[in-house]
RODRENDREN-480579 format. One record per residue (C-alpha): residue number from 1; y, z, x; chain; residue in one letter. Coordinates in nm, 2 decimals, padded with zeros to 4 digits. Layout:
% RODRENDREN-480579
+------+--------+--------+--------+-------+------+
: resi :     py :     pz :     px : chain : resn :
+------+--------+--------+--------+-------+------+
:  NUM :      Y :      Z :      X :     A :    a :
...
+------+--------+--------+--------+-------+------+
This chain:
% RODRENDREN-480579
+------+--------+--------+--------+-------+------+
: resi :     py :     pz :     px : chain : resn :
+------+--------+--------+--------+-------+------+
:    1 :  03.34 : -04.53 :  00.77 :     A :    m :
:    2 :  03.05 : -04.70 :  00.67 :     A :    y :
:    3 :  02.96 : -04.68 :  00.32 :     A :    w :
:    4 :  03.38 : -04.70 :  00.29 :     A :    h :
:    5 :  03.37 : -04.34 :  00.11 :     A :    v :
:    6 :  03.75 : -04.22 :  00.12 :     A :    p :
:    7 :  03.81 : -03.91 :  00.37 :     A :    g :
:    8 :  03.79 : -03.81 :  00.71 :     A :    n :
:    9 :  03.44 : -03.74 :  00.90 :     A :    v :
:   10 :  03.50 : -03.31 :  00.95 :     A :    r :
:   11 :  03.57 : -03.32 :  00.49 :     A :    t :
:   12 :  03.25 : -03.53 :  00.38 :     A :    l :
:   13 :  03.03 : -03.29 :  00.67 :     A :    q :
:   14 :  03.22 : -03.00 :  00.50 :     A :    r :
:   15 :  03.13 : -03.10 :  00.14 :     A :    n :
:   16 :  02.80 : -03.24 :  00.24 :     A :    l :
:   17 :  02.70 : -02.91 :  00.39 :     A :    k :
:   18 :  02.86 : -02.65 :  00.09 :     A :    t :
:   19 :  02.66 : -02.82 : -00.17 :     A :    r :
:   20 :  02.36 : -02.73 : -00.37 :     A :    k :
:   21 :  02.14 : -02.97 : -00.20 :     A :    k :
:   22 :  02.27 : -02.97 :  00.13 :     A :    r :
:   23 :  02.30 : -03.27 :  00.34 :     A :    a :
:   24 :  02.23 : -03.27 :  00.71 :     A :    g :
:   25 :  01.98 : -03.40 :  01.06 :     A :    m :
:   26 :  01.65 : -03.32 :  00.96 :     A :    y :
:   27 :  01.33 : -03.42 :  01.14 :     A :    v :
:   28 :  01.19 : -03.68 :  00.99 :     A :    a :
:   29 :  00.86 : -03.68 :  00.75 :     A :    s :
:   30 :  00.58 : -03.89 :  00.98 :     A :    r :
:   31 :  00.36 : -04.10 :  00.82 :     A :    r :
:   32 :  00.08 : -04.32 :  01.01 :     A :    k :
:   33 :  00.16 : -04.67 :  01.13 :     A :    i :
:   34 : -00.03 : -04.91 :  00.80 :     A :    i :
:   35 : -00.16 : -05.23 :  00.95 :     A :    r :
:   36 :  00.02 : -05.55 :  00.78 :     A :    k :
:   37 : -00.30 : -05.67 :  00.68 :     A :    k :
:   38 : -00.40 : -05.33 :  00.49 :     A :    n :
:   39 : -00.04 : -05.34 :  00.35 :     A :    k :
:   40 : -00.11 : -05.65 :  00.18 :     A :    a :
:   41 : -00.44 : -05.54 :  00.05 :     A :    l :
:   42 : -00.22 : -05.18 : -00.10 :     A :    h :
:   43 : -00.01 : -05.45 : -00.30 :     A :    v :
:   44 : -00.32 : -05.60 : -00.44 :     A :    n :
:   45 : -00.46 : -05.26 : -00.55 :     A :    f :
:   46 : -00.08 : -05.16 : -00.71 :     A :    g :
:   47 : -00.09 : -05.52 : -00.92 :     A :    w :
:   48 : -00.43 : -05.46 : -01.02 :     A :    d :
:   49 : -00.38 : -05.13 : -01.15 :     A :    n :
:   50 : -00.03 : -04.99 : -01.21 :     A :    k :
:   51 : -00.05 : -05.12 : -01.58 :     A :    d :
:   52 : -00.38 : -04.94 : -01.64 :     A :    k :
:   53 : -00.38 : -04.66 : -01.86 :     A :    p :
:   54 : -00.46 : -04.27 : -01.73 :     A :    l :
:   55 : -00.65 : -04.24 : -02.05 :     A :    f :
:   56 : -00.93 : -04.52 : -02.08 :     A :    g :
:   57 : -00.94 : -04.57 : -01.70 :     A :    y :
:   58 : -00.85 : -04.36 : -01.44 :     A :    f :
:   59 : -00.98 : -04.08 : -01.63 :     A :    d :
:   60 : -01.31 : -04.23 : -01.59 :     A :    r :
:   61 : -01.30 : -04.30 : -01.23 :     A :    v :
:   62 : -01.52 : -04.05 : -01.01 :     A :    y :
:   63 : -01.32 : -03.98 : -00.69 :     A :    y :
:   64 : -01.55 : -03.91 : -00.35 :     A :    t :
:   65 : -01.48 : -03.81 : -00.05 :     A :    d :
:   66 : -01.65 : -03.63 :  00.24 :     A :    e :
:   67 : -01.42 : -03.42 :  00.49 :     A :    a :
:   68 : -01.46 : -03.17 :  00.78 :     A :    h :
:   69 : -01.34 : -02.86 :  00.85 :     A :    y :
:   70 : -01.32 : -02.68 :  01.20 :     A :    n :
:   71 : -01.21 : -02.34 :  01.25 :     A :    v :
:   72 : -01.11 : -02.34 :  01.61 :     A :    t :
:   73 : -00.85 : -02.57 :  01.58 :     A :    g :
:   74 : -00.57 : -02.45 :  01.36 :     A :    f :
:   75 : -00.32 : -02.70 :  01.28 :     A :    k :
:   76 :  00.03 : -02.52 :  01.28 :     A :    q :
:   77 :  00.13 : -02.28 :  01.60 :     A :    a :
:   78 :  00.18 : -01.96 :  01.50 :     A :    p :
:   79 :  00.61 : -01.80 :  01.52 :     A :    r :
:   80 :  00.73 : -01.61 :  01.76 :     A :    v :
:   81 :  01.00 : -01.39 :  01.78 :     A :    l :
:   82 :  01.24 : -01.49 :  02.09 :     A :    r :
:   83 :  01.59 : -01.52 :  02.20 :     A :    e :
:   84 :  01.75 : -01.87 :  02.23 :     A :    e :
:   85 :  01.66 : -02.07 :  02.53 :     A :    g :
:   86 :  01.39 : -01.87 :  02.58 :     A :    t :
:   87 :  01.14 : -02.15 :  02.45 :     A :    r :
:   88 :  00.95 : -02.21 :  02.76 :     A :    e :
:   89 :  00.87 : -01.86 :  02.87 :     A :    e :
:   90 :  00.51 : -01.77 :  02.94 :     A :    p :
:   91 :  00.47 : -01.51 :  02.66 :     A :    q :
:   92 :  00.67 : -01.74 :  02.36 :     A :    n :
:   93 :  00.41 : -02.04 :  02.44 :     A :    i :
:   94 :  00.12 : -02.07 :  02.18 :     A :    a :
:   95 : -00.23 : -02.16 :  02.33 :     A :    q :
:   96 : -00.33 : -02.49 :  02.19 :     A :    q :
:   97 : -00.71 : -02.49 :  02.17 :     A :    h :
:   98 : -00.92 : -02.77 :  02.16 :     A :    d :
:   99 : -01.20 : -02.80 :  01.82 :     A :    q :
:  100 : -01.54 : -02.71 :  01.96 :     A :    e :
:  101 : -01.80 : -02.94 :  01.83 :     A :    p :
:  102 : -02.05 : -02.70 :  01.72 :     A :    e :
:  103 : -01.79 : -02.56 :  01.48 :     A :    w :
:  104 : -01.74 : -02.88 :  01.33 :     A :    a :
:  105 : -01.84 : -02.81 :  00.92 :     A :    i :
:  106 : -01.89 : -03.13 :  00.73 :     A :    h :
:  107 : -01.84 : -03.15 :  00.35 :     A :    m :
:  108 : -01.83 : -03.37 :  00.02 :     A :    y :
:  109 : -01.75 : -03.32 : -00.31 :     A :    s :
:  110 : -01.60 : -03.54 : -00.65 :     A :    y :
:  111 : -01.40 : -03.52 : -00.88 :     A :    a :
:  112 : -01.31 : -03.65 : -01.24 :     A :    n :
:  113 : -01.05 : -03.58 : -01.48 :     A :    y :
:  114 : -01.32 : -03.40 : -01.70 :     A :    y :
:  115 : -01.52 : -03.20 : -01.42 :     A :    e :
:  116 : -01.51 : -03.13 : -01.09 :     A :    k :
:  117 : -01.80 : -03.15 : -00.86 :     A :    g :
:  118 : -01.95 : -02.83 : -00.63 :     A :    p :
:  119 : -01.88 : -02.83 : -00.28 :     A :    l :
:  120 : -02.15 : -02.94 : -00.07 :     A :    n :
:  121 : -02.23 : -02.97 :  00.30 :     A :    f :
:  122 : -02.43 : -03.18 :  00.50 :     A :    y :
:  123 : -02.50 : -03.08 :  00.88 :     A :    s :
:  124 : -02.48 : -03.28 :  01.20 :     A :    e :
:  125 : -02.84 : -03.13 :  01.34 :     A :    n :
:  126 : -03.05 : -03.31 :  01.05 :     A :    d :
:  127 : -03.34 : -03.46 :  01.18 :     A :    k :
:  128 : -03.29 : -03.78 :  01.00 :     A :    d :
:  129 : -02.88 : -03.86 :  01.11 :     A :    n :
:  130 : -02.74 : -03.95 :  01.38 :     A :    d :
:  131 : -02.48 : -03.76 :  01.41 :     A :    l :
:  132 : -02.23 : -03.66 :  01.74 :     A :    l :
:  133 : -02.38 : -03.72 :  02.03 :     A :    p :
:  134 : -02.50 : -04.06 :  01.90 :     A :    t :
:  135 : -02.76 : -04.27 :  02.14 :     A :    p :
:  136 : -02.67 : -04.62 :  02.26 :     A :    k :
:  137 : -02.70 : -04.83 :  01.93 :     A :    a :
:  138 : -03.01 : -05.04 :  01.93 :     A :    p :
:  139 : -02.90 : -05.48 :  01.97 :     A :    s :
:  140 : -02.89 : -05.67 :  01.66 :     A :    k :
:  141 : -03.23 : -05.84 :  01.56 :     A :    p :
:  142 : -03.27 : -06.16 :  01.70 :     A :    r :
:  143 : -03.49 : -06.44 :  01.50 :     A :    r :
:  144 : -03.89 : -06.43 :  01.65 :     A :    r :
:  145 : -04.07 : -06.71 :  01.71 :     A :    k :
:  146 : -04.15 : -06.91 :  01.36 :     A :    n :
:  147 : -04.01 : -06.60 :  01.16 :     A :    e :
:  148 : -03.86 : -06.67 :  00.80 :     A :    s :
:  149 : -03.53 : -06.65 :  00.68 :     A :    d :
:  150 : -03.60 : -06.38 :  00.45 :     A :    e :
:  151 : -03.77 : -06.18 :  00.70 :     A :    s :
:  152 : -03.46 : -06.17 :  01.01 :     A :    l :
:  153 : -03.22 : -06.10 :  00.69 :     A :    q :
:  154 : -03.43 : -05.77 :  00.60 :     A :    q :
:  155 : -03.45 : -05.68 :  01.00 :     A :    r :
:  156 : -03.08 : -05.69 :  01.04 :     A :    v :
:  157 : -03.06 : -05.50 :  00.68 :     A :    l :
:  158 : -03.25 : -05.25 :  00.80 :     A :    n :
:  159 : -03.07 : -05.24 :  01.17 :     A :    w :
:  160 : -02.69 : -05.21 :  01.00 :     A :    e :
:  161 : -02.83 : -04.93 :  00.82 :     A :    a :
:  162 : -02.97 : -04.70 :  01.11 :     A :    n :
:  163 : -02.71 : -04.77 :  01.34 :     A :    k :
:  164 : -02.56 : -04.51 :  01.51 :     A :    p :
:  165 : -02.13 : -04.49 :  01.40 :     A :    p :
:  166 : -01.89 : -04.53 :  01.64 :     A :    e :
:  167 : -01.78 : -04.22 :  01.81 :     A :    v :
:  168 : -01.43 : -04.07 :  01.89 :     A :    e :
:  169 : -01.35 : -03.83 :  02.13 :     A :    l :
:  170 : -01.21 : -03.63 :  01.85 :     A :    e :
:  171 : -01.45 : -03.58 :  01.54 :     A :    i :
:  172 : -01.20 : -03.69 :  01.25 :     A :    k :
:  173 : -01.49 : -03.82 :  01.03 :     A :    g :
:  174 : -01.79 : -03.82 :  00.83 :     A :    a :
:  175 : -02.01 : -03.99 :  01.16 :     A :    h :
:  176 : -02.32 : -04.06 :  00.92 :     A :    i :
:  177 : -02.53 : -04.32 :  00.91 :     A :    t :
:  178 : -02.54 : -04.57 :  00.60 :     A :    q :
:  179 : -02.94 : -04.45 :  00.55 :     A :    a :
:  180 : -02.80 : -04.06 :  00.57 :     A :    y :
:  181 : -02.54 : -04.13 :  00.32 :     A :    y :
:  182 : -02.79 : -04.33 :  00.07 :     A :    t :
:  183 : -03.06 : -04.10 :  00.12 :     A :    k :
:  184 : -02.84 : -03.73 :  00.10 :     A :    h :
:  185 : -02.51 : -03.79 : -00.06 :     A :    l :
:  186 : -02.44 : -04.09 : -00.31 :     A :    l :
:  187 : -02.71 : -03.93 : -00.54 :     A :    p :
:  188 : -02.54 : -03.63 : -00.60 :     A :    t :
:  189 : -02.22 : -03.89 : -00.69 :     A :    y :
:  190 : -02.50 : -04.12 : -00.87 :     A :    i :
:  191 : -02.60 : -03.78 : -01.10 :     A :    k :
:  192 : -02.27 : -03.72 : -01.21 :     A :    a :
:  193 : -02.21 : -04.05 : -01.34 :     A :    i :
:  194 : -02.54 : -04.07 : -01.54 :     A :    q :
:  195 : -02.45 : -03.73 : -01.67 :     A :    e :
:  196 : -02.13 : -03.88 : -01.78 :     A :    a :
:  197 : -02.31 : -04.17 : -01.96 :     A :    r :
:  198 : -02.50 : -03.89 : -02.14 :     A :    k :
:  199 : -02.20 : -03.75 : -02.31 :     A :    r :
:  200 : -02.07 : -04.06 : -02.39 :     A :    d :
:  201 : -02.25 : -04.37 : -02.33 :     A :    s :
:  202 : -02.01 : -04.63 : -02.51 :     A :    s :
:  203 : -01.78 : -04.56 : -02.17 :     A :    l :
:  204 : -01.76 : -04.72 : -01.88 :     A :    d :
:  205 : -01.76 : -04.47 : -01.58 :     A :    w :
:  206 : -01.65 : -04.61 : -01.23 :     A :    y :
:  207 : -01.71 : -04.43 : -00.89 :     A :    l :
:  208 : -01.43 : -04.47 : -00.58 :     A :    q :
:  209 : -01.56 : -04.45 : -00.23 :     A :    e :
:  210 : -01.36 : -04.52 :  00.08 :     A :    d :
:  211 : -01.45 : -04.80 :  00.33 :     A :    n :
:  212 : -01.62 : -04.57 :  00.59 :     A :    d :
:  213 : -01.93 : -04.82 :  00.73 :     A :    p :
:  214 : -02.20 : -04.51 :  00.56 :     A :    s :
:  215 : -02.09 : -04.61 :  00.26 :     A :    h :
:  216 : -02.20 : -05.01 :  00.23 :     A :    g :
:  217 : -01.90 : -05.13 :  00.11 :     A :    t :
:  218 : -01.79 : -05.39 :  00.37 :     A :    r :
:  219 : -02.11 : -05.61 :  00.24 :     A :    s :
:  220 : -02.35 : -05.66 :  00.02 :     A :    t :
:  221 : -02.71 : -05.62 : -00.01 :     A :    g :
:  222 : -02.77 : -05.32 :  00.25 :     A :    n :
:  223 : -02.96 : -05.00 :  00.13 :     A :    v :
:  224 : -02.63 : -04.81 : -00.02 :     A :    a :
:  225 : -02.51 : -05.14 : -00.21 :     A :    w :
:  226 : -02.85 : -05.16 : -00.37 :     A :    v :
:  227 : -02.91 : -04.82 : -00.43 :     A :    e :
:  228 : -02.57 : -04.82 : -00.65 :     A :    k :
:  229 : -02.65 : -05.14 : -00.83 :     A :    l :
:  230 : -03.00 : -05.01 : -00.91 :     A :    k :
:  231 : -02.84 : -04.75 : -01.11 :     A :    n :
:  232 : -02.60 : -04.95 : -01.29 :     A :    w :
:  233 : -02.31 : -04.80 : -01.11 :     A :    i :
:  234 : -01.97 : -04.97 : -01.13 :     A :    l :
:  235 : -01.76 : -04.94 : -00.80 :     A :    t :
:  236 : -01.36 : -05.00 : -00.72 :     A :    i :
:  237 : -01.26 : -05.15 : -00.42 :     A :    e :
:  238 : -01.05 : -04.88 : -00.21 :     A :    h :
:  239 : -00.80 : -05.03 :  00.05 :     A :    p :
:  240 : -00.82 : -04.94 :  00.40 :     A :    a :
:  241 : -00.60 : -04.66 :  00.55 :     A :    q :
:  242 : -00.52 : -04.53 :  00.20 :     A :    s :
:  243 : -00.61 : -04.13 :  00.08 :     A :    p :
:  244 : -00.31 : -04.16 : -00.07 :     A :    d :
:  245 : -00.47 : -04.36 : -00.39 :     A :    l :
:  246 : -00.81 : -04.08 : -00.35 :     A :    n :
:  247 : -00.68 : -03.76 : -00.57 :     A :    p :
:  248 : -00.99 : -03.58 : -00.39 :     A :    i :
:  249 : -00.78 : -03.59 : -00.10 :     A :    e :
:  250 : -00.46 : -03.37 : -00.25 :     A :    g :
:  251 : -00.77 : -03.14 : -00.30 :     A :    l :
:  252 : -00.87 : -03.13 :  00.02 :     A :    w :
:  253 : -00.54 : -02.98 :  00.12 :     A :    n :
:  254 : -00.57 : -02.73 : -00.10 :     A :    i :
:  255 : -00.88 : -02.62 :  00.00 :     A :    l :
:  256 : -00.80 : -02.62 :  00.40 :     A :    l :
:  257 : -00.48 : -02.45 :  00.34 :     A :    q :
:  258 : -00.64 : -02.19 :  00.12 :     A :    r :
:  259 : -00.91 : -02.13 :  00.38 :     A :    v :
:  260 : -00.69 : -02.14 :  00.69 :     A :    e :
:  261 : -00.43 : -01.86 :  00.51 :     A :    q :
:  262 : -00.76 : -01.66 :  00.39 :     A :    r :
:  263 : -00.91 : -01.67 :  00.78 :     A :    i :
:  264 : -00.58 : -01.59 :  00.93 :     A :    l :
:  265 : -00.40 : -01.34 :  00.68 :     A :    h :
:  266 : -00.67 : -01.18 :  00.50 :     A :    g :
:  267 : -00.63 : -00.96 :  00.21 :     A :    n :
:  268 : -00.26 : -00.92 :  00.32 :     A :    a :
:  269 : -00.16 : -01.30 :  00.14 :     A :    r :
:  270 : -00.28 : -01.09 : -00.21 :     A :    l :
:  271 : -00.04 : -01.01 : -00.47 :     A :    k :
:  272 : -00.02 : -00.68 : -00.57 :     A :    p :
:  273 : -00.34 : -00.63 : -00.87 :     A :    g :
:  274 : -00.51 : -00.93 : -00.68 :     A :    d :
:  275 : -00.88 : -00.85 : -00.63 :     A :    e :
:  276 : -00.95 : -00.78 : -00.27 :     A :    l :
:  277 : -01.15 : -01.07 : -00.12 :     A :    e :
:  278 : -01.43 : -01.03 :  00.19 :     A :    e :
:  279 : -01.27 : -01.09 :  00.50 :     A :    e :
:  280 : -01.45 : -01.34 :  00.71 :     A :    w :
:  281 : -01.75 : -01.19 :  00.94 :     A :    d :
:  282 : -01.68 : -01.44 :  01.22 :     A :    g :
:  283 : -02.02 : -01.67 :  01.14 :     A :    s :
:  284 : -02.00 : -02.04 :  01.06 :     A :    k :
:  285 : -02.26 : -01.96 :  00.76 :     A :    q :
:  286 : -02.01 : -01.70 :  00.57 :     A :    h :
:  287 : -01.70 : -01.99 :  00.67 :     A :    l :
:  288 : -01.95 : -02.23 :  00.46 :     A :    k :
:  289 : -01.94 : -01.97 :  00.15 :     A :    k :
:  290 : -01.55 : -01.93 :  00.21 :     A :    i :
:  291 : -01.47 : -02.28 :  00.19 :     A :    l :
:  292 : -01.73 : -02.27 : -00.11 :     A :    q :
:  293 : -01.49 : -02.00 : -00.29 :     A :    q :
:  294 : -01.22 : -02.13 : -00.24 :     A :    e :
:  295 : -01.33 : -02.43 : -00.39 :     A :    w :
:  296 : -01.46 : -02.34 : -00.70 :     A :    d :
:  297 : -01.10 : -02.17 : -00.75 :     A :    k :
:  298 : -00.91 : -02.51 : -00.78 :     A :    i :
:  299 : -00.84 : -02.56 : -01.12 :     A :    p :
:  300 : -00.87 : -02.86 : -01.34 :     A :    m :
:  301 : -00.51 : -02.85 : -01.42 :     A :    e :
:  302 : -00.46 : -02.92 : -01.06 :     A :    e :
:  303 : -00.72 : -03.17 : -01.02 :     A :    v :
:  304 : -00.56 : -03.32 : -01.36 :     A :    r :
:  305 : -00.19 : -03.33 : -01.18 :     A :    a :
:  306 : -00.36 : -03.54 : -00.93 :     A :    r :
:  307 : -00.53 : -03.80 : -01.11 :     A :    i :
:  308 : -00.21 : -03.84 : -01.34 :     A :    m :
:  309 : -00.02 : -03.95 : -01.06 :     A :    e :
:  310 : -00.27 : -04.28 : -01.02 :     A :    m :
:  311 : -00.01 : -04.52 : -01.23 :     A :    p :
:  312 :  00.28 : -04.41 : -01.04 :     A :    w :
:  313 :  00.09 : -04.45 : -00.72 :     A :    r :
:  314 : -00.02 : -04.78 : -00.79 :     A :    c :
:  315 :  00.34 : -04.87 : -00.88 :     A :    r :
:  316 :  00.44 : -04.72 : -00.59 :     A :    e :
:  317 :  00.23 : -04.92 : -00.36 :     A :    m :
:  318 :  00.37 : -05.24 : -00.54 :     A :    v :
:  319 :  00.77 : -05.12 : -00.48 :     A :    r :
:  320 :  00.74 : -05.00 : -00.12 :     A :    s :
:  321 :  00.56 : -05.31 : -00.03 :     A :    g :
:  322 :  00.25 : -05.11 :  00.05 :     A :    g :
:  323 :  00.39 : -04.81 :  00.20 :     A :    l :
:  324 :  00.19 : -04.46 :  00.26 :     A :    a :
:  325 :  00.34 : -04.29 : -00.07 :     A :    c :
:  326 :  00.41 : -03.91 : -00.07 :     A :    k :
:  327 :  00.52 : -03.65 : -00.38 :     A :    s :
:  328 :  00.49 : -03.28 : -00.41 :     A :    k :
:  329 :  00.13 : -03.27 : -00.45 :     A :    l :
:  330 : -00.01 : -03.46 : -00.18 :     A :    w :
+------+--------+--------+--------+-------+------+
């Protein structure tokens, strides 16, 4: 025996299966592969923040994010009643539906230990945003004859701010330009921090964004960076491939699960005595209303519970060498 435990294999198997927490062969939980460079960034983030307090640091961070929802592509296949060995028969196969781009709903919000922002939407049809499908990006500006360094730098910054994002075949993210983010989304986050300063000007308040190109976190001097500087916004560096270090990701999980259950099961999922809800009428506009309703129902206790995990998550980054961490919450 590998562990040098006395007894034969059959005895061990029987004991493991009959205990309260049964041991057996289960499907392994999957995680995305984190690149070596990003693992190092995760560990550095953990070392920098593992000893910082919940009250006095993590409770002063405004965690922000953009997400999307597409009702045409549910993740979980329905369960079917069938006999053993009939899995591949036509009546027992569920059709896998592709996500239709016109049904993608893009949304954004923020979360802090003391408040949860409203759920807002931004549209792929806005005239000043280059979303799917995107045109070919103009070539990077080159120096003109007798052009000064300042003029060339300004033209390069304008080119970067309005450059269409790279498009993937599957809609996975925000797909917004830096200029659009700065004009339409960033003001919401800045206003929330300014209101927090009004409540208590003696404290520092921080903004956390991921490294999406639209956020302007990969360089300095760009339009998003300048807007944050103008408003005295303190930012927290967020390592790449780290949704497990942003508590609002846990709130997205709650929201999408509850919306999916409401769409699939309606009032049938409610407990006796619960107030009946309006059934989805099949329109995109009503779906946005449902998303907002379910977002508003998430209590601050669930928000705080996820933020309270941040010190542990930072320590876990150090312990695991930068691997993704998972808890019961997210």
